[in-house]
PDB file of N, CA, C and O in Angstrom:
ATOM      1  N   MET A   1     -10.974-123.609  10.595  1.00  0.00           N
ATOM      2  CA  MET A   1      -9.610-123.170  10.806  1.00  0.00           C
ATOM      3  C   MET A   1      -8.956-124.126  11.781  1.00  0.00           C
ATOM      4  O   MET A   1      -9.585-124.564  12.744  1.00  0.00           O
ATOM      5  N   SER A   2      -7.714-124.449  11.541  1.00  0.00           N
ATOM      6  CA  SER A   2      -6.986-125.369  12.390  1.00  0.00           C
ATOM      7  C   SER A   2      -6.566-124.687  13.680  1.00  0.00           C
ATOM      8  O   SER A   2      -5.957-123.617  13.659  1.00  0.00           O
ATOM      9  N   ALA A   3      -6.895-125.314  14.805  1.00  0.00           N
ATOM     10  CA  ALA A   3      -6.529-124.741  16.090  1.00  0.00           C
ATOM     11  C   ALA A   3      -5.027-124.857  16.330  1.00  0.00           C
ATOM     12  O   ALA A   3      -4.493-124.158  17.192  1.00  0.00           O
ATOM     13  N   SER A   4      -4.334-125.720  15.592  1.00  0.00           N
ATOM     14  CA  SER A   4      -2.899-125.914  15.789  1.00  0.00           C
ATOM     15  C   SER A   4      -2.060-124.909  15.009  1.00  0.00           C
ATOM     16  O   SER A   4      -0.832-124.991  15.032  1.00  0.00           O
ATOM     17  N   THR A   5      -2.680-123.986  14.334  1.00  0.00           N
ATOM     18  CA  THR A   5      -1.956-122.998  13.543  1.00  0.00           C
ATOM     19  C   THR A   5      -2.226-121.605  14.101  1.00  0.00           C
ATOM     20  O   THR A   5      -3.154-120.926  13.662  1.00  0.00           O
ATOM     21  N   PRO A   6      -1.403-121.174  15.081  1.00  0.00           N
ATOM     22  CA  PRO A   6      -1.631-119.843  15.643  1.00  0.00           C
ATOM     23  C   PRO A   6      -1.271-118.756  14.642  1.00  0.00           C
ATOM     24  O   PRO A   6      -0.265-118.852  13.938  1.00  0.00           O
ATOM     25  N   LEU A   7      -2.092-117.737  14.588  1.00  0.00           N
ATOM     26  CA  LEU A   7      -1.854-116.610  13.685  1.00  0.00           C
ATOM     27  C   LEU A   7      -1.474-115.385  14.493  1.00  0.00           C
ATOM     28  O   LEU A   7      -1.962-115.191  15.606  1.00  0.00           O
ATOM     29  N   ASP A   8      -0.609-114.564  13.935  1.00  0.00           N
ATOM     30  CA  ASP A   8      -0.255-113.317  14.602  1.00  0.00           C
ATOM     31  C   ASP A   8      -0.867-112.134  13.854  1.00  0.00           C
ATOM     32  O   ASP A   8      -1.540-112.318  12.840  1.00  0.00           O
ATOM     33  N   SER A   9      -0.635-110.944  14.345  1.00  0.00           N
ATOM     34  CA  SER A   9      -1.259-109.769  13.721  1.00  0.00           C
ATOM     35  C   SER A   9      -0.795-109.589  12.279  1.00  0.00           C
ATOM     36  O   SER A   9      -1.567-109.117  11.443  1.00  0.00           O
ATOM     37  N   GLY A  10       0.444-109.953  11.970  1.00  0.00           N
ATOM     38  CA  GLY A  10       0.927-109.864  10.597  1.00  0.00           C
ATOM     39  C   GLY A  10       0.168-110.783   9.662  1.00  0.00           C
ATOM     40  O   GLY A  10      -0.064-110.450   8.500  1.00  0.00           O
ATOM     41  N   ASP A  11      -0.224-111.961  10.182  1.00  0.00           N
ATOM     42  CA  ASP A  11      -1.004-112.883   9.365  1.00  0.00           C
ATOM     43  C   ASP A  11      -2.366-112.285   9.022  1.00  0.00           C
ATOM     44  O   ASP A  11      -2.856-112.450   7.904  1.00  0.00           O
ATOM     45  N   TYR A  12      -2.973-111.596   9.977  1.00  0.00           N
ATOM     46  CA  TYR A  12      -4.266-110.969   9.713  1.00  0.00           C
ATOM     47  C   TYR A  12      -4.124-109.830   8.692  1.00  0.00           C
ATOM     48  O   TYR A  12      -5.007-109.624   7.859  1.00  0.00           O
ATOM     49  N   GLN A  13      -3.023-109.106   8.762  1.00  0.00           N
ATOM     50  CA  GLN A  13      -2.780-108.057   7.771  1.00  0.00           C
ATOM     51  C   GLN A  13      -2.597-108.665   6.385  1.00  0.00           C
ATOM     52  O   GLN A  13      -3.076-108.118   5.391  1.00  0.00           O
ATOM     53  N   ASN A  14      -1.901-109.799   6.324  1.00  0.00           N
ATOM     54  CA  ASN A  14      -1.709-110.457   5.040  1.00  0.00           C
ATOM     55  C   ASN A  14      -2.999-111.073   4.521  1.00  0.00           C
ATOM     56  O   ASN A  14      -3.212-111.141   3.311  1.00  0.00           O
ATOM     57  N   LEU A  15      -3.853-111.521   5.421  1.00  0.00           N
ATOM     58  CA  LEU A  15      -5.160-112.022   5.003  1.00  0.00           C
ATOM     59  C   LEU A  15      -5.959-110.888   4.349  1.00  0.00           C
ATOM     60  O   LEU A  15      -6.675-111.103   3.371  1.00  0.00           O
ATOM     61  N   ALA A  16      -5.825-109.694   4.900  1.00  0.00           N
ATOM     62  CA  ALA A  16      -6.488-108.527   4.304  1.00  0.00           C
ATOM     63  C   ALA A  16      -5.931-108.243   2.913  1.00  0.00           C
ATOM     64  O   ALA A  16      -6.674-107.822   2.027  1.00  0.00           O
ATOM     65  N   LYS A  17      -4.628-108.469   2.710  1.00  0.00           N
ATOM     66  CA  LYS A  17      -4.047-108.279   1.374  1.00  0.00           C
ATOM     67  C   LYS A  17      -4.673-109.233   0.367  1.00  0.00           C
ATOM     68  O   LYS A  17      -4.947-108.853  -0.771  1.00  0.00           O
ATOM     69  N   VAL A  18      -4.899-110.471   0.790  1.00  0.00           N
ATOM     70  CA  VAL A  18      -5.558-111.436  -0.097  1.00  0.00           C
ATOM     71  C   VAL A  18      -6.958-110.938  -0.429  1.00  0.00           C
ATOM     72  O   VAL A  18      -7.383-111.004  -1.582  1.00  0.00           O
ATOM     73  N   ALA A  19      -7.673-110.441   0.569  1.00  0.00           N
ATOM     74  CA  ALA A  19      -9.034-109.940   0.354  1.00  0.00           C
ATOM     75  C   ALA A  19      -9.046-108.758  -0.618  1.00  0.00           C
ATOM     76  O   ALA A  19     -10.032-108.538  -1.323  1.00  0.00           O
ATOM     77  N   GLN A  20      -7.955-108.005  -0.651  1.00  0.00           N
ATOM     78  CA  GLN A  20      -7.861-106.841  -1.535  1.00  0.00           C
ATOM     79  C   GLN A  20      -7.260-107.189  -2.890  1.00  0.00           C
ATOM     80  O   GLN A  20      -7.025-106.302  -3.711  1.00  0.00           O
ATOM     81  N   GLY A  21      -7.010-108.475  -3.131  1.00  0.00           N
ATOM     82  CA  GLY A  21      -6.460-108.893  -4.420  1.00  0.00           C
ATOM     83  C   GLY A  21      -4.964-108.675  -4.546  1.00  0.00           C
ATOM     84  O   GLY A  21      -4.442-108.607  -5.659  1.00  0.00           O
ATOM     85  N   GLN A  22      -4.267-108.564  -3.420  1.00  0.00           N
ATOM     86  CA  GLN A  22      -2.829-108.324  -3.433  1.00  0.00           C
ATOM     87  C   GLN A  22      -2.054-109.537  -2.927  1.00  0.00           C
ATOM     88  O   GLN A  22      -1.065-109.383  -2.210  1.00  0.00           O
ATOM     89  N   SER A  23      -2.489-110.731  -3.291  1.00  0.00           N
ATOM     90  CA  SER A  23      -1.860-111.938  -2.754  1.00  0.00           C
ATOM     91  C   SER A  23      -0.422-112.106  -3.214  1.00  0.00           C
ATOM     92  O   SER A  23       0.326-112.864  -2.597  1.00  0.00           O
ATOM     93  N   SER A  24      -0.016-111.434  -4.264  1.00  0.00           N
ATOM     94  CA  SER A  24       1.377-111.532  -4.721  1.00  0.00           C
ATOM     95  C   SER A  24       2.342-110.914  -3.716  1.00  0.00           C
ATOM     96  O   SER A  24       3.549-111.142  -3.806  1.00  0.00           O
ATOM     97  N   LEU A  25       1.836-110.135  -2.761  1.00  0.00           N
ATOM     98  CA  LEU A  25       2.677-109.495  -1.757  1.00  0.00           C
ATOM     99  C   LEU A  25       2.952-110.377  -0.543  1.00  0.00           C
ATOM    100  O   LEU A  25       3.715-109.977   0.337  1.00  0.00           O
ATOM    101  N   LEU A  26       2.356-111.559  -0.470  1.00  0.00           N
ATOM    102  CA  LEU A  26       2.552-112.441   0.678  1.00  0.00           C
ATOM    103  C   LEU A  26       3.925-113.093   0.637  1.00  0.00           C
ATOM    104  O   LEU A  26       4.402-113.491  -0.426  1.00  0.00           O
ATOM    105  N   ASP A  27       4.562-113.200   1.806  1.00  0.00           N
ATOM    106  CA  ASP A  27       5.804-113.953   1.855  1.00  0.00           C
ATOM    107  C   ASP A  27       5.448-115.443   1.998  1.00  0.00           C
ATOM    108  O   ASP A  27       4.376-115.768   2.508  1.00  0.00           O
ATOM    109  N   PRO A  28       6.326-116.344   1.557  1.00  0.00           N
ATOM    110  CA  PRO A  28       6.001-117.778   1.560  1.00  0.00           C
ATOM    111  C   PRO A  28       5.636-118.345   2.941  1.00  0.00           C
ATOM    112  O   PRO A  28       4.748-119.192   3.041  1.00  0.00           O
ATOM    113  N   ALA A  29       6.303-117.890   3.993  1.00  0.00           N
ATOM    114  CA  ALA A  29       6.004-118.410   5.335  1.00  0.00           C
ATOM    115  C   ALA A  29       4.586-118.034   5.762  1.00  0.00           C
ATOM    116  O   ALA A  29       3.869-118.858   6.330  1.00  0.00           O
ATOM    117  N   CYS A  30       4.186-116.810   5.495  1.00  0.00           N
ATOM    118  CA  CYS A  30       2.831-116.373   5.842  1.00  0.00           C
ATOM    119  C   CYS A  30       1.808-117.125   5.004  1.00  0.00           C
ATOM    120  O   CYS A  30       0.781-117.564   5.520  1.00  0.00           O
ATOM    121  N   ALA A  31       2.080-117.273   3.732  1.00  0.00           N
ATOM    122  CA  ALA A  31       1.159-118.004   2.862  1.00  0.00           C
ATOM    123  C   ALA A  31       0.969-119.426   3.370  1.00  0.00           C
ATOM    124  O   ALA A  31      -0.145-119.949   3.353  1.00  0.00           O
ATOM    125  N   ALA A  32       2.039-120.047   3.818  1.00  0.00           N
ATOM    126  CA  ALA A  32       1.945-121.410   4.344  1.00  0.00           C
ATOM    127  C   ALA A  32       1.082-121.461   5.600  1.00  0.00           C
ATOM    128  O   ALA A  32       0.292-122.391   5.768  1.00  0.00           O
ATOM    129  N   ARG A  33       1.223-120.470   6.487  1.00  0.00           N
ATOM    130  CA  ARG A  33       0.394-120.437   7.705  1.00  0.00           C
ATOM    131  C   ARG A  33      -1.080-120.242   7.370  1.00  0.00           C
ATOM    132  O   ARG A  33      -1.942-120.900   7.953  1.00  0.00           O
ATOM    133  N   LEU A  34      -1.372-119.340   6.432  1.00  0.00           N
ATOM    134  CA  LEU A  34      -2.767-119.096   6.051  1.00  0.00           C
ATOM    135  C   LEU A  34      -3.374-120.320   5.367  1.00  0.00           C
ATOM    136  O   LEU A  34      -4.547-120.632   5.574  1.00  0.00           O
ATOM    137  N   LEU A  35      -2.571-121.016   4.549  1.00  0.00           N
ATOM    138  CA  LEU A  35      -3.044-122.259   3.921  1.00  0.00           C
ATOM    139  C   LEU A  35      -3.324-123.317   4.988  1.00  0.00           C
ATOM    140  O   LEU A  35      -4.366-123.972   4.966  1.00  0.00           O
ATOM    141  N   ALA A  36      -2.380-123.477   5.927  1.00  0.00           N
ATOM    142  CA  ALA A  36      -2.541-124.486   6.981  1.00  0.00           C
ATOM    143  C   ALA A  36      -3.754-124.197   7.863  1.00  0.00           C
ATOM    144  O   ALA A  36      -4.408-125.116   8.357  1.00  0.00           O
ATOM    145  N   ALA A  37      -4.046-122.913   8.053  1.00  0.00           N
ATOM    146  CA  ALA A  37      -5.194-122.518   8.870  1.00  0.00           C
ATOM    147  C   ALA A  37      -6.511-122.660   8.115  1.00  0.00           C
ATOM    148  O   ALA A  37      -7.583-122.538   8.709  1.00  0.00           O
ATOM    149  N   GLY A  38      -6.438-122.919   6.804  1.00  0.00           N
ATOM    150  CA  GLY A  38      -7.659-123.064   6.010  1.00  0.00           C
ATOM    151  C   GLY A  38      -8.325-121.747   5.665  1.00  0.00           C
ATOM    152  O   GLY A  38      -9.523-121.708   5.383  1.00  0.00           O
ATOM    153  N   LEU A  39      -7.551-120.661   5.688  1.00  0.00           N
ATOM    154  CA  LEU A  39      -8.122-119.343   5.420  1.00  0.00           C
ATOM    155  C   LEU A  39      -7.995-118.918   3.961  1.00  0.00           C
ATOM    156  O   LEU A  39      -8.746-118.063   3.491  1.00  0.00           O
ATOM    157  N   VAL A  40      -7.045-119.516   3.247  1.00  0.00           N
ATOM    158  CA  VAL A  40      -6.847-119.228   1.826  1.00  0.00           C
ATOM    159  C   VAL A  40      -6.623-120.531   1.084  1.00  0.00           C
ATOM    160  O   VAL A  40      -6.284-121.552   1.682  1.00  0.00           O
ATOM    161  N   TRP A  41      -6.813-120.485  -0.211  1.00  0.00           N
ATOM    162  CA  TRP A  41      -6.430-121.596  -1.076  1.00  0.00           C
ATOM    163  C   TRP A  41      -5.771-121.030  -2.311  1.00  0.00           C
ATOM    164  O   TRP A  41      -5.924-119.849  -2.620  1.00  0.00           O
ATOM    165  N   TRP A  42      -5.028-121.881  -3.027  1.00  0.00           N
ATOM    166  CA  TRP A  42      -4.305-121.451  -4.218  1.00  0.00           C
ATOM    167  C   TRP A  42      -5.139-121.749  -5.439  1.00  0.00           C
ATOM    168  O   TRP A  42      -5.574-122.882  -5.644  1.00  0.00           O
ATOM    169  N   MET A  43      -5.363-120.734  -6.248  1.00  0.00           N
ATOM    170  CA  MET A  43      -6.056-120.890  -7.528  1.00  0.00           C
ATOM    171  C   MET A  43      -4.988-120.949  -8.610  1.00  0.00           C
ATOM    172  O   MET A  43      -4.189-120.023  -8.748  1.00  0.00           O
ATOM    173  N   ASP A  44      -4.972-122.030  -9.375  1.00  0.00           N
ATOM    174  CA  ASP A  44      -3.962-122.209 -10.408  1.00  0.00           C
ATOM    175  C   ASP A  44      -4.090-121.169 -11.515  1.00  0.00           C
ATOM    176  O   ASP A  44      -5.152-120.589 -11.742  1.00  0.00           O
ATOM    177  N   GLU A  45      -2.988-120.960 -12.182  1.00  0.00           N
ATOM    178  CA  GLU A  45      -2.934-120.057 -13.328  1.00  0.00           C
ATOM    179  C   GLU A  45      -3.842-120.566 -14.442  1.00  0.00           C
ATOM    180  O   GLU A  45      -3.946-121.772 -14.669  1.00  0.00           O
ATOM    181  N   THR A  46      -4.495-119.641 -15.128  1.00  0.00           N
ATOM    182  CA  THR A  46      -5.313-119.982 -16.295  1.00  0.00           C
ATOM    183  C   THR A  46      -4.786-119.196 -17.489  1.00  0.00           C
ATOM    184  O   THR A  46      -3.800-118.468 -17.375  1.00  0.00           O
ATOM    185  N   GLU A  47      -5.435-119.344 -18.613  1.00  0.00           N
ATOM    186  CA  GLU A  47      -5.017-118.601 -19.800  1.00  0.00           C
ATOM    187  C   GLU A  47      -5.216-117.099 -19.641  1.00  0.00           C
ATOM    188  O   GLU A  47      -4.529-116.308 -20.288  1.00  0.00           O
ATOM    189  N   VAL A  48      -6.142-116.707 -18.793  1.00  0.00           N
ATOM    190  CA  VAL A  48      -6.464-115.273 -18.666  1.00  0.00           C
ATOM    191  C   VAL A  48      -6.060-114.659 -17.335  1.00  0.00           C
ATOM    192  O   VAL A  48      -6.174-113.445 -17.165  1.00  0.00           O
ATOM    193  N   ALA A  49      -5.586-115.471 -16.378  1.00  0.00           N
ATOM    194  CA  ALA A  49      -5.239-114.924 -15.065  1.00  0.00           C
ATOM    195  C   ALA A  49      -4.069-115.696 -14.458  1.00  0.00           C
ATOM    196  O   ALA A  49      -3.978-116.915 -14.605  1.00  0.00           O
ATOM    197  N   PRO A  50      -3.183-114.986 -13.781  1.00  0.00           N
ATOM    198  CA  PRO A  50      -2.083-115.679 -13.101  1.00  0.00           C
ATOM    199  C   PRO A  50      -2.600-116.411 -11.867  1.00  0.00           C
ATOM    200  O   PRO A  50      -3.698-116.126 -11.389  1.00  0.00           O
ATOM    201  N   GLY A  51      -1.822-117.343 -11.358  1.00  0.00           N
ATOM    202  CA  GLY A  51      -2.186-118.024 -10.120  1.00  0.00           C
ATOM    203  C   GLY A  51      -2.228-117.041  -8.964  1.00  0.00           C
ATOM    204  O   GLY A  51      -1.483-116.061  -8.947  1.00  0.00           O
ATOM    205  N   SER A  52      -3.094-117.302  -8.005  1.00  0.00           N
ATOM    206  CA  SER A  52      -3.199-116.393  -6.861  1.00  0.00           C
ATOM    207  C   SER A  52      -3.877-117.092  -5.696  1.00  0.00           C
ATOM    208  O   SER A  52      -4.551-118.109  -5.860  1.00  0.00           O
ATOM    209  N   PHE A  53      -3.680-116.520  -4.516  1.00  0.00           N
ATOM    210  CA  PHE A  53      -4.394-116.992  -3.340  1.00  0.00           C
ATOM    211  C   PHE A  53      -5.766-116.341  -3.318  1.00  0.00           C
ATOM    212  O   PHE A  53      -5.924-115.177  -3.685  1.00  0.00           O
ATOM    213  N   GLN A  54      -6.750-117.109  -2.883  1.00  0.00           N
ATOM    214  CA  GLN A  54      -8.116-116.613  -2.721  1.00  0.00           C
ATOM    215  C   GLN A  54      -8.591-116.983  -1.320  1.00  0.00           C
ATOM    216  O   GLN A  54      -8.140-117.974  -0.746  1.00  0.00           O
ATOM    217  N   LEU A  55      -9.494-116.190  -0.781  1.00  0.00           N
ATOM    218  CA  LEU A  55     -10.052-116.501   0.542  1.00  0.00           C
ATOM    219  C   LEU A  55     -10.953-117.725   0.461  1.00  0.00           C
ATOM    220  O   LEU A  55     -11.704-117.896  -0.499  1.00  0.00           O
ATOM    221  N   THR A  56     -10.867-118.572   1.477  1.00  0.00           N
ATOM    222  CA  THR A  56     -11.832-119.649   1.636  1.00  0.00           C
ATOM    223  C   THR A  56     -13.051-119.053   2.340  1.00  0.00           C
ATOM    224  O   THR A  56     -12.993-117.906   2.785  1.00  0.00           O
ATOM    225  N   PRO A  57     -14.144-119.794   2.452  1.00  0.00           N
ATOM    226  CA  PRO A  57     -15.276-119.276   3.231  1.00  0.00           C
ATOM    227  C   PRO A  57     -14.882-118.906   4.667  1.00  0.00           C
ATOM    228  O   PRO A  57     -15.394-117.930   5.216  1.00  0.00           O
ATOM    229  N   ALA A  58     -13.979-119.679   5.273  1.00  0.00           N
ATOM    230  CA  ALA A  58     -13.531-119.362   6.640  1.00  0.00           C
ATOM    231  C   ALA A  58     -12.747-118.057   6.654  1.00  0.00           C
ATOM    232  O   ALA A  58     -12.916-117.244   7.563  1.00  0.00           O
ATOM    233  N   GLY A  59     -11.891-117.848   5.658  1.00  0.00           N
ATOM    234  CA  GLY A  59     -11.131-116.602   5.577  1.00  0.00           C
ATOM    235  C   GLY A  59     -12.026-115.406   5.347  1.00  0.00           C
ATOM    236  O   GLY A  59     -11.821-114.343   5.934  1.00  0.00           O
ATOM    237  N   LEU A  60     -13.008-115.576   4.502  1.00  0.00           N
ATOM    238  CA  LEU A  60     -13.959-114.495   4.249  1.00  0.00           C
ATOM    239  C   LEU A  60     -14.753-114.162   5.507  1.00  0.00           C
ATOM    240  O   LEU A  60     -14.983-112.990   5.807  1.00  0.00           O
ATOM    241  N   ALA A  61     -15.171-115.187   6.242  1.00  0.00           N
ATOM    242  CA  ALA A  61     -15.913-114.962   7.488  1.00  0.00           C
ATOM    243  C   ALA A  61     -15.046-114.204   8.508  1.00  0.00           C
ATOM    244  O   ALA A  61     -15.535-113.329   9.224  1.00  0.00           O
ATOM    245  N   LEU A  62     -13.761-114.552   8.562  1.00  0.00           N
ATOM    246  CA  LEU A  62     -12.868-113.879   9.501  1.00  0.00           C
ATOM    247  C   LEU A  62     -12.698-112.405   9.114  1.00  0.00           C
ATOM    248  O   LEU A  62     -12.742-111.528   9.978  1.00  0.00           O
ATOM    249  N   ILE A  63     -12.507-112.134   7.830  1.00  0.00           N
ATOM    250  CA  ILE A  63     -12.386-110.751   7.368  1.00  0.00           C
ATOM    251  C   ILE A  63     -13.695-109.999   7.644  1.00  0.00           C
ATOM    252  O   ILE A  63     -13.675-108.861   8.113  1.00  0.00           O
ATOM    253  N   HIS A  64     -14.809-110.630   7.355  1.00  0.00           N
ATOM    254  CA  HIS A  64     -16.112-109.982   7.572  1.00  0.00           C
ATOM    255  C   HIS A  64     -16.334-109.677   9.050  1.00  0.00           C
ATOM    256  O   HIS A  64     -16.810-108.597   9.398  1.00  0.00           O
ATOM    257  N   SER A  65     -15.988-110.630   9.923  1.00  0.00           N
ATOM    258  CA  SER A  65     -16.217-110.415  11.354  1.00  0.00           C
ATOM    259  C   SER A  65     -15.313-109.325  11.907  1.00  0.00           C
ATOM    260  O   SER A  65     -15.686-108.658  12.872  1.00  0.00           O
ATOM    261  N   SER A  66     -14.125-109.123  11.320  1.00  0.00           N
ATOM    262  CA  SER A  66     -13.232-108.067  11.804  1.00  0.00           C
ATOM    263  C   SER A  66     -13.693-106.695  11.342  1.00  0.00           C
ATOM    264  O   SER A  66     -13.268-105.680  11.895  1.00  0.00           O
ATOM    265  N   ASP A  67     -14.559-106.652  10.334  1.00  0.00           N
ATOM    266  CA  ASP A  67     -15.096-105.373   9.858  1.00  0.00           C
ATOM    267  C   ASP A  67     -16.253-104.866  10.708  1.00  0.00           C
ATOM    268  O   ASP A  67     -16.645-103.704  10.598  1.00  0.00           O
ATOM    269  N   GLN A  68     -16.787-105.710  11.534  1.00  0.00           N
ATOM    270  CA  GLN A  68     -17.956-105.338  12.341  1.00  0.00           C
ATOM    271  C   GLN A  68     -17.608-104.436  13.485  1.00  0.00           C
ATOM    272  O   GLN A  68     -18.488-104.041  14.250  1.00  0.00           O
TER     273      GLN A  68
END
């Protein structure tokens, strides 16, 4: 995760939305912060699924550590 990209509590809530498969609910500014922080990446649209944000290993680790 980039140390130059500070996250606020809203960003963590939006990261949880990505973890729950609700990435379409992210606003563009938040999505940009999560991308810059290396917590999510964009998966392109395919024939069977629309494009969406997915957690990176760092994002998954952050979500997992907050569940403890």
